[in-house]
C-alpha positions in Angstrom: -1.8 1.8 -11.3 -2.6 3.8 -14.5 -1.0 2.5 -17.7 -3.1 4.2 -20.4 -5.0 7.4 -21.0 -8.3 8.4 -19.4 -9.7 11.5 -20.9 -11.1 9.9 -24.1 -13.7 7.9 -22.1 -17.2 9.4 -21.8 -19.4 6.9 -19.8 -21.6 8.7 -17.4 -20.6 6.6 -14.4 -16.9 7.4 -15.2 -17.4 11.1 -15.7 -19.5 11.4 -12.5 -16.6 9.8 -10.6 -14.3 12.4 -12.1 -16.7 15.2 -11.2 -16.8 14.0 -7.5 -13.0 14.2 -7.3 -12.7 17.6 -9.1 -15.5 19.1 -6.9 -13.5 18.2 -3.7 -11.1 20.8 -2.2 -8.3 18.2 -2.5 -8.1 14.7 -3.9 -5.3 12.3 -2.8 -4.3 8.8 -3.9 -1.6 6.2 -3.8 0.7 6.2 -6.9 1.6 2.5 -7.0 4.0 2.6 -9.9 6.7 4.8 -11.4 6.3 7.0 -14.5 9.4 7.2 -16.7 10.7 6.1 -20.0 12.3 2.6 -20.3 16.0 2.9 -19.9 15.6 5.2 -16.9 16.3 2.6 -14.3 16.6 -1.2 -14.3 14.1 -3.8 -13.0 15.0 -5.2 -9.6 15.6 -8.9 -9.0 13.8 -11.1 -6.5 10.6 -9.2 -6.3 7.4 -11.1 -5.6 5.4 -9.0 -8.2 5.7 -7.7 -11.7 7.8 -4.6 -12.0 5.6 -1.8 -13.3 6.2 1.6 -14.9 4.4 3.7 -17.5 5.0 6.7 -19.8 5.1 10.0 -17.9 2.4 11.5 -20.2 -0.2 9.5 -18.3 0.4 11.7 -15.3 -1.5 14.4 -17.1 -4.6 12.1 -17.3 -4.3 11.6 -13.5 -4.5 15.4 -13.0 -7.5 15.5 -15.5 -9.2 12.9 -13.3 -9.0 15.2 -10.3 -5.9 14.0 -8.4 -4.1 16.8 -6.6 -1.2 15.0 -4.9 0.1 11.5 -4.7 1.7 9.1 -2.1 4.7 7.4 -3.5 5.8 5.0 -0.7 4.8 1.5 -1.7 6.3 -1.8 -2.8 6.4 -0.8 -6.5 8.3 2.5 -5.9 11.7 0.8 -6.4 10.7 -1.6 -9.1 13.2 0.1 -11.5 15.7 0.8 -8.8 17.2 4.2 -7.9 17.1 5.4 -11.5 13.4 4.7 -11.8 12.5 6.2 -8.5 14.4 9.4 -9.2 13.0 9.7 -12.7 9.5 9.3 -11.3 10.2 12.2 -8.9 11.5 14.4 -11.8 8.4 13.6 -13.9 6.0 14.3 -11.0 7.6 17.7 -10.5 7.6 18.4 -14.3 3.8 17.7 -14.3 3.4 19.9 -11.1 2.0 17.0 -9.0 3.0 17.3 -5.3 4.3 14.0 -4.0 5.3 12.5 -0.7 6.9 9.2 0.5 9.9 9.0 -1.9 13.0 11.1 -2.0 16.7 11.5 -2.6 17.4 10.7 1.1 15.4 9.6 4.2 14.4 13.1 5.3 13.1 14.0 1.9 11.1 10.8 1.8 9.7 11.3 5.3 8.7 15.0 4.9 5.3 16.1 3.7 4.2 17.6 0.5 1.6 20.4 0.4 -1.4 21.3 -1.6 -2.8 24.8 -1.4 -6.6 25.1 -1.6 -9.2 27.9 -1.0 -10.1 26.2 2.3 -6.5 26.0 3.5 -3.2 24.2 2.9 -3.2 20.4 3.1 -0.2 18.3 4.1 0.3 14.7 2.9 2.8 12.3 4.4 3.4 8.8 2.9 5.1 5.7 4.2 5.0 1.9 3.5 5.2 -1.2 5.6 5.4 -3.4 2.5 8.5 -2.6 0.4 11.8 -3.8 -1.1 14.5 -3.7 1.6 16.9 -2.2 -0.9 14.4 0.5 -1.6 14.5 2.0 1.8 15.7 5.6 1.8 18.8 6.3 3.9 19.9 9.4 5.9 22.6 11.7 4.8 25.8 11.8 6.8 28.5 14.5 7.4 30.4 13.4 4.4 28.2 10.9 2.6 24.9 11.7 0.7 21.7 10.0 1.6 20.3 7.0 -0.2 17.3 7.5 -2.5 14.3 5.4 -1.6 11.0 5.5 0.3 9.8 6.3 3.8 9.4 2.9 5.5 7.5 1.6 8.5 9.0 -1.6 9.9 7.1 -3.9 12.3 7.8 -6.8 14.5 5.9 -10.1 14.6 5.5 -12.3 17.7 4.0 -15.8 17.4 2.4 -17.5 20.4 2.6 -21.3 20.5 2.2 -24.0 23.2 5.4 -24.9 25.1 5.5 -28.3 23.4 5.7 -26.7 20.0 8.5 -24.4 21.1 10.4 -27.3 22.5 10.3 -29.0 19.1 11.8 -25.8 17.6 14.5 -25.9 20.2 15.2 -29.5 19.3 15.5 -28.6 15.6 18.0 -25.9 16.5 20.0 -28.3 18.6 20.2 -30.9 15.9 20.6 -28.6 12.9 22.7 -25.9 14.4 22.3 -22.3 15.7 21.9 -20.9 12.2 18.3 -22.2 12.3 17.6 -19.2 14.5 18.5 -16.9 11.7 16.1 -15.7 9.0 17.4 -17.3 5.8 18.5 -14.9 3.0 17.0 -15.1 -0.5 19.3 -16.5 -3.2 20.6 -13.0 -3.8 21.5 -12.6 -0.1 18.8 -10.0 0.7 15.4 -10.0 2.4 13.3 -8.3 -0.2 10.0 -7.8 1.6 9.2 -6.4 5.0 7.2 -9.4 6.2 8.4 -10.9 9.5 10.7 -9.5 12.2 12.1 -6.1 11.5 15.9 -5.6 12.1 17.2 -2.5 13.7 19.1 -0.1 11.5 22.5 -1.4 12.5 21.5 -5.1 12.7 22.0 -7.5 9.7 18.9 -8.3 7.8 18.8 -11.8 9.2 19.7 -11.4 12.9 20.0 -14.3 15.3 17.6 -13.7 18.2 18.5 -14.4 21.8 16.4 -17.2 23.3 14.8 -16.9 26.7 13.1 -19.3 29.1 9.7 -18.6 27.5 10.7 -17.7 24.0 12.6 -19.1 21.1 13.8 -17.7 17.8 13.4 -19.9 14.7 14.3 -18.9 11.2 14.2 -15.3 12.4 10.8 -15.5 13.9 10.1 -15.0 17.6 7.9 -17.6 19.3 6.7 -17.1 22.9 5.0 -19.7 25.1 1.2 -19.5 25.2 -1.9 -21.6 25.7 -2.7 -21.6 22.0 -1.4 -20.5 18.6 -1.6 -16.9 17.7 0.2 -13.9 16.2 0.7 -10.3 17.2 2.4 -7.4 15.5 3.7 -4.0 16.6 5.3 -1.1 14.7 9.0 -0.4 15.3 9.0 2.6 17.6 12.0 4.2 16.0 10.2 4.4 12.6 7.0 5.7 14.2 8.9 8.4 16.1 10.7 9.5 13.0 7.5 9.7 10.9 5.6 11.4 13.6 8.4 14.0 13.9 7.2 15.1 10.4 3.5 14.8 11.4 4.2 17.4 14.1 6.0 19.5 11.6 3.1 19.4 9.2 0.4 20.2 11.7 2.3 23.5 12.4 2.8 24.3 8.8 -0.7 23.5 7.6 -4.2 23.4 9.1 -4.8 20.0 7.5 -2.6 16.9 7.8 -3.2 13.6 6.1 -1.0 10.4 6.6 -1.1 7.3 4.5 0.5 3.9 4.6 0.9 1.2 2.0 0.3 -2.1 3.9 -0.1 -5.6 2.4 0.2 -7.4 5.7 -3.1 -8.7 7.0 -4.5 -9.0 10.5 -6.4 -11.9 12.1 -7.9 -12.6 8.6 -7.4 -11.1 5.2 -10.4 -8.8 5.8 -9.0 -6.9 8.7 -5.8 -4.7 9.2 -2.9 -5.9 11.3 -2.4 -4.7 14.8 0.7 -2.6 14.0 -1.2 -0.6 11.4 -4.0 0.2 13.8 -1.5 1.3 16.5 0.4 3.4 13.9 -2.8 5.1 12.6 -3.8 6.0 16.2 -0.4 7.4 16.9 -0.5 9.6 13.9 -3.9 11.0 15.0 -2.6 11.5 18.5 0.3 13.5 17.0 -2.0 15.8 15.1 -3.1 14.2 11.8 -6.6 15.0 10.7 -7.1 11.9 8.5 -5.4 8.6 7.9 -5.9 6.3 4.9 -4.3 3.0 3.9 -3.9 1.0 0.7 -2.0 -2.1 -0.4 -4.1 -5.3 0.2 -6.3 -4.5 -2.9 -9.5 -5.1 -0.8 -11.5 -3.0 1.6 -10.6 -3.1 5.3 -13.2 -0.8 6.8 -13.0 2.5 8.6 -12.7 3.8 12.1 -13.5 7.1 13.8 -10.7 7.7 16.4 -10.9 10.8 18.5 -13.2 12.3 16.0 -10.8 11.7 13.0 -11.5 9.2 10.2 -9.2 6.3 9.6 -9.6 4.3 6.4 -7.5 1.2 6.7 -7.9 0.2 3.1 -10.3 1.4 0.4 -9.6 -1.4 -2.1 -8.6 -0.6 -5.7 -9.0 2.6 -7.5 -7.3 2.6 -11.0 -5.9 -0.9 -11.6 -5.0 -1.1 -15.3 -1.7 -3.0 -14.8 -2.7 -5.7 -17.3 -1.8 -3.4 -20.2 1.9 -2.8 -19.3 3.8 -2.3 -22.5 7.1 -3.8 -21.2 7.6 -6.9 -19.0 10.9 -7.4 -17.1 12.8 -10.5 -18.2 12.9 -11.9 -14.6 9.1 -11.7 -14.6 8.8 -13.8 -17.7 11.2 -16.4 -16.2 9.2 -16.5 -13.0 6.2 -17.5 -15.1 8.1 -20.2 -16.9 8.4 -18.1 -20.1 11.3 -17.1 -22.4 11.6 -13.2 -22.6 13.1 -13.6 -26.1 10.1 -15.6 -27.4 7.1 -14.2 -25.6 5.3 -10.9 -25.5 3.4 -8.9 -22.8 0.1 -10.4 -24.0 1.6 -13.9 -23.7 2.7 -13.0 -20.1 -0.8 -11.9 -19.0 -2.4 -14.9 -20.7 -0.1 -17.1 -18.7 -0.6 -15.1 -15.5 -4.4 -15.5 -15.8 -4.1 -19.3 -16.4 -1.8 -20.1 -13.4 -2.0 -17.8 -10.4 -5.3 -16.3 -11.6 -8.7 -17.7 -12.2 -10.1 -16.5 -15.6 -13.6 -17.6 -14.7 -13.8 -15.3 -11.7 -11.4 -12.5 -12.7 -11.1 -12.3 -16.5 -9.2 -9.1 -16.2 -6.4 -10.7 -14.3 -7.2 -10.1 -10.6 -5.8 -12.3 -8.0 -7.9 -15.4 -7.2 -7.9 -15.1 -3.4 -11.6 -15.9 -2.9 -14.8 -14.3 -4.0 -15.5 -12.3 -0.9 -14.1 -9.7 -0.6 -13.2 -9.0 -4.2 -10.1 -7.2 -5.3 -12.1 -6.0 -8.3 -13.8 -3.4 -6.1 -13.0 -0.3 -4.2 -14.4 2.7 -2.4 -14.0 6.4 -3.0 -14.2 8.2 0.4 -15.3 11.9 0.5 -14.8 13.4 3.9 -16.5 16.6 5.0 -15.1 18.8 7.8 -16.7 21.9 9.2 -14.4 24.1 11.3 -12.0 21.2 11.9 -14.9 18.9 13.1 -15.8 15.8 11.1 -19.4 16.1 9.9 -19.9 13.4 7.3 -18.2 10.7 5.2 -19.6 9.6 1.9 -18.5 6.2 0.5 -18.9 5.8 -3.2 -18.6 2.1 -4.4 -16.3 1.5 -7.3 -16.5 -1.2 -9.9 -13.3 -1.9 -11.8 -15.2 -4.2 -14.2 -13.1 -7.4 -14.2 -15.4 -9.1 -16.8 -14.5 -6.6 -19.5 -11.7 -6.8 -22.1 -8.2 -6.6 -20.7 -7.8 -3.1 -22.1 -10.9 -1.8 -20.2 -10.6 -3.8 -17.0 -9.3 -1.9 -14.0 -10.7 1.5 -15.0 -13.2 2.4 -12.3 -16.8 3.3 -12.6 -19.3 4.3 -9.9 -20.9 1.0 -9.0 -24.7 0.6 -9.2 -27.3 -1.8 -8.2 -26.3 -5.2 -6.9 -22.6 -4.5 -7.2 -22.8 -1.3 -5.3 -24.9 -2.9 -2.6 -22.5 -5.8 -2.2 -19.5 -3.4 -1.8 -21.2 -1.2 0.6 -22.6 -4.1 2.7 -19.1 -5.4 3.1 -17.8 -1.9 4.0 -20.6 -1.6 6.5 -19.8 -4.9 8.2 -16.0 -4.2 8.3 -16.5 -0.7 9.6 -18.9 -2.0 12.2 -16.0 -4.0 13.7 -14.6 -0.6 14.6 -17.9 0.8 16.0 -18.7 2.8 12.9 -22.3 2.9 11.6 -22.7 3.1 7.8 -26.1 3.9 6.3 -26.7 2.8 2.7 -28.9 5.1 0.6 -29.2 5.2 -3.2 -25.9 3.2 -3.7 -23.9 5.5 -1.5 -22.7 4.8 2.1 -23.0 7.6 4.7 -21.3 8.0 8.0 -22.9 10.9 9.9 -21.7 12.5 13.0 
């Protein structure tokens, strides 16, 4: 989330990070905002976040920083609607940055982009499980053009609960009416975010489920009888199959294939990925992907080696300078209890820090969701292959410096000392949950095969 220039900064820890990226054969990242001029698109209503966009000129700084291609499927891709998404695509192409995950129709959003290197061509595919429903790309028809949007990955949620609890839900449905089975719409009549049950393409966004002897649908959620409370998730097979159709295409068009997903949804705790993401990542590797990486929760989720291929479920934050947006959508001001005609962007971020954010812990404006793990940190993963075999992964800890001035916070540096050790220790623990051994040496994590 880059909202200002980069090339004027000369700190050694910053320039070394740039060198690591430029020295790689290819560097890939998630582009979690759109780059276009204001007036090219309008901010969308009913979002749970601040709509973000920045001037296209900053894309040149992203290239200077070593980025070769970007993933565009995420919850911010449609912040400024169809106009913003299409303007972002035009500007990425004008700056010669390959991109995947967003397109003028569903096929274009699903298909990979390619980067040519001296070691071979690299394919990148991008999708998101966390997105605005109205931002989903649509297929073209015989006489109708497709709908611009992103490549989406829906999922289903099943809650387990004791029979006595499910009987209480049945009683509520009996007393309040069958519409209690239905997922309630937002005030605008839409379901803006992908959390919860995923409707099929031809179903309404808030379908009524069919109850069974051991299950009940309540407010659009499926509850099944069990001995205790629990939750499970699974990806929608139709979406997985459609994405993997392009994975199979990419593996035949390129010797290297990378798949990425933008996923906010958590697993058993906020420090582990959801089951549906693990299942999807495994399926992508099974279909021929060489590497999978995730992003979205703004914290690290650890890594796995599956069938000899690396999976990074989340690497935390990279560039996170969204506290210096030059424009704030009026709806965002109102959501913070502010008047868009009286307040300025600086007022907005002051208010944001003082309400949903703890200034004592994250002065730069990072979410106050607990001190461990911290959304103010991230990891840069460098993956070495030899003859298609994974040889080594190097994990460089990143410090986005939340204690600095707002204009500086969010720009990453290579972490050192206690900060580096804390980040790598967490990464070691979380990766250990997947059976991966991380050695920490001189403020760098190593996974050796």
